[in-house]
C-alpha positions in Angstrom: 122.5 77.7 46.9 121.1 80.9 48.1 120.5 84.7 46.8 122.3 87.1 48.8 120.7 90.0 49.5 123.6 92.6 50.7 121.2 94.8 52.0 123.0 95.3 55.6 126.1 96.9 54.1 127.7 100.5 55.1 125.9 102.4 52.0 129.2 104.5 51.4 131.0 101.1 51.7 129.5 98.5 50.2 132.1 95.9 50.2 131.6 92.1 50.9 135.7 90.8 52.1 136.3 87.4 52.9 138.4 84.8 53.3 137.9 81.1 53.5 140.5 78.3 54.2 138.7 75.3 52.3 139.8 71.8 52.4 138.3 68.3 51.4 137.4 67.0 54.4 135.8 70.0 55.9 133.7 72.0 53.3 131.3 73.4 56.6 131.1 76.7 54.9 130.3 75.8 51.4 126.8 76.8 49.7 126.1 77.9 46.4 124.7 81.5 46.3 124.7 84.1 43.5 124.3 88.3 43.8 123.8 91.3 41.8 127.6 92.6 41.8 130.3 91.4 40.5 132.8 89.3 42.9 136.5 88.6 42.7 138.1 85.7 44.1 141.9 85.4 44.6 143.2 82.0 45.2 146.3 83.0 48.0 147.8 79.3 48.3 146.9 75.8 47.5 144.6 74.9 44.5 141.1 74.7 44.1 137.9 75.5 41.9 135.6 78.0 41.7 131.9 76.8 40.5 130.5 80.1 38.5 127.4 79.2 36.4 128.2 76.5 34.3 131.6 76.4 34.6 134.3 75.1 36.9 137.5 77.0 37.0 140.7 75.5 38.4 142.9 77.9 40.2 145.8 77.8 42.2 148.2 80.5 43.9 147.9 83.9 42.2 145.4 83.0 39.9 142.2 85.3 40.1 138.5 84.3 39.4 136.0 86.7 38.3 132.0 85.5 39.1 130.1 87.7 36.7 127.0 89.5 38.3 124.2 87.0 38.8 126.2 83.7 38.4 125.9 81.0 40.8 128.9 80.3 42.4 131.1 78.8 45.0 134.2 77.5 45.6 135.6 73.9 46.5 138.9 72.0 46.9 139.8 68.5 47.2 143.3 69.4 49.2 143.4 72.8 51.0 143.5 76.3 49.8 142.6 79.9 51.3 140.7 82.0 48.6 139.9 85.5 49.3 136.5 87.1 48.0 135.4 90.9 47.1 131.7 91.1 46.5 132.1 94.6 44.3 129.3 96.8 45.1 128.4 99.2 42.3 128.4 102.2 44.9 132.0 102.0 45.2 132.4 102.8 41.2 129.2 103.6 39.7 129.3 107.6 40.4 132.6 107.7 38.1 130.3 106.2 35.2 131.8 102.7 35.5 129.3 99.9 35.1 130.9 96.6 34.8 127.5 94.5 35.7 126.5 95.6 31.8 129.3 93.4 30.7 130.9 89.3 30.8 134.4 89.0 32.3 137.1 86.5 31.5 136.2 84.3 34.2 139.9 83.3 35.1 142.7 85.9 35.1 146.5 85.6 35.8 147.4 89.6 36.3 150.1 91.0 38.5 148.6 94.8 38.6 145.6 92.7 39.7 147.0 90.6 42.6 149.2 93.4 43.8 145.6 95.6 44.0 143.8 92.7 46.0 146.9 92.1 48.5 146.6 95.6 49.1 143.1 95.6 50.0 143.7 92.3 52.0 146.2 94.6 54.2 144.0 97.5 54.7 140.5 95.5 55.6 142.8 93.4 58.1 145.1 96.6 59.6 142.1 98.8 59.1 143.8 102.0 59.4 143.0 106.1 59.3 141.5 105.8 55.6 141.4 102.6 54.8 138.0 102.8 53.5 138.9 105.3 50.6 142.4 103.3 50.1 140.1 100.2 49.5 138.0 101.9 47.1 140.8 103.2 45.3 141.9 100.1 44.5 138.7 98.9 43.9 138.1 101.3 41.2 141.7 100.1 39.5 140.1 97.0 39.6 137.5 97.5 37.7 138.6 99.5 35.3 141.5 97.2 34.6 138.7 94.3 34.2 136.8 96.6 31.6 139.9 97.6 29.7 141.4 94.1 29.2 139.1 91.5 30.3 135.6 91.9 28.9 134.9 88.3 27.3 134.1 89.5 23.7 133.4 86.0 22.7 130.9 84.8 25.3 127.4 84.4 23.9 124.4 84.5 26.4 122.8 81.7 25.1 119.2 81.8 25.4 119.2 77.9 26.5 122.1 78.6 29.3 120.1 81.8 30.8 117.3 79.2 31.2 119.2 76.8 32.7 120.8 79.1 35.3 117.3 80.3 36.0 115.9 76.5 36.7 118.9 75.7 39.1 118.1 79.3 40.7 114.3 78.0 41.0 115.0 74.7 42.5 117.5 76.0 45.0 115.1 78.5 46.3 112.4 75.8 46.5 114.7 73.3 48.4 115.7 76.2 50.6 112.2 76.7 51.6 111.0 72.9 51.8 114.3 70.9 52.6 112.5 69.6 56.1 109.8 68.4 54.1 109.7 65.1 52.0 110.5 66.5 48.7 109.9 64.7 45.6 111.2 65.8 41.8 107.3 65.4 40.9 106.8 68.4 43.2 109.8 70.5 41.7 108.6 69.8 38.4 105.1 70.9 39.5 106.4 74.3 40.8 108.9 74.7 37.9 107.0 73.4 34.9 110.0 71.6 33.7 110.4 67.9 33.0 112.0 65.4 35.2 114.9 64.7 32.9 115.6 68.6 32.2 115.7 69.6 36.1 117.7 66.4 37.3 120.2 66.9 34.0 120.2 70.8 34.4 121.0 70.9 38.3 123.5 68.0 38.2 125.6 69.6 35.2 125.7 73.2 36.8 126.2 72.2 40.6 128.0 69.0 40.1 125.4 67.5 42.7 122.0 65.9 42.4 119.1 67.5 43.4 118.9 64.6 46.3 122.5 65.5 47.4 121.5 69.0 47.7 118.7 68.9 49.9 120.3 66.2 51.9 123.5 68.9 52.4 120.8 71.6 53.8 119.5 69.0 55.9 122.7 68.0 57.3 123.5 72.1 58.1 120.6 72.4 59.9 121.3 68.9 61.9 124.5 70.6 62.8 123.1 73.6 64.0 120.9 71.4 66.5 123.8 69.4 67.8 125.8 72.5 68.7 123.3 73.8 70.3 123.9 71.2 72.6 120.2 70.5 73.5 119.0 67.4 71.0 120.5 64.1 70.5 121.8 62.5 67.3 118.6 60.7 67.0 116.4 64.2 67.5 118.9 66.1 65.5 118.1 63.7 62.6 114.3 63.8 63.0 113.9 67.6 63.3 116.2 67.9 60.0 113.9 65.5 58.0 115.7 61.9 58.5 113.5 59.2 58.8 116.4 56.6 60.1 119.6 57.4 62.1 122.0 54.9 59.9 121.1 56.8 56.8 121.5 60.2 58.8 125.0 59.3 60.2 126.1 58.0 56.6 125.1 61.3 54.8 126.2 63.6 57.4 129.7 61.9 57.0 129.7 62.2 53.4 129.2 66.0 53.6 130.9 67.0 56.7 133.9 64.2 56.7 132.5 62.9 60.4 130.2 61.8 62.2 127.3 63.8 63.9 128.4 62.6 67.2 131.9 64.1 66.9 129.9 67.7 66.5 127.9 66.7 69.7 131.1 66.3 71.5 131.7 69.6 70.4 128.8 71.7 72.0 
């Protein structure tokens, strides 16, 4: 999990637009993250889940998930699906007095008007015809207005316990991303965050669906994979440089994360 700064965007067109084809056996691109703008996730085909805060939102073809500002999020599937994501930078609509980040929106939407706008955005971003940025901005403004008119979640209570849990999980992930190559203990995380071992483990598992150790191993395997794909390191060397002390455990963990053995990625290099 990481915080996405989004500080390398075009100041006049601060849009993050992406397409991910997710499958159960190849979660290479999966990572949990958060940022300070709203994200709209559109499921074009298949079925999957969007993690958003402490919720897991089931989506299928035509469904739209809304990730509120600051929510930890990611997507995954047990089969295969294609998800488009639009991170809506405020410069696209704030000059019109629209401030959606001040609200909490319903996390799952089925709306033909919004789906049509998203499809038009996809087409414009793929073709990049003349004035496509202006066309996309017009659609984004329509989406934001529709969200603010009809999809504010008036029942949502920003409970202090839930906010605390989110902040704790973010602290854990920030720590892991710095120290994942080291020998990490839960006691060290407790000392860094100031919370008990039970609370840390429970909060992390509840929000992410993974244990702290599973996520640390995911980060290690990502690092090992980058080394393997460079073609300069053996499996044993990549394991050691990624914090694994046992080759057998490394291979078993790598296969659990990526659905294949580390030697299979060596062959690609």
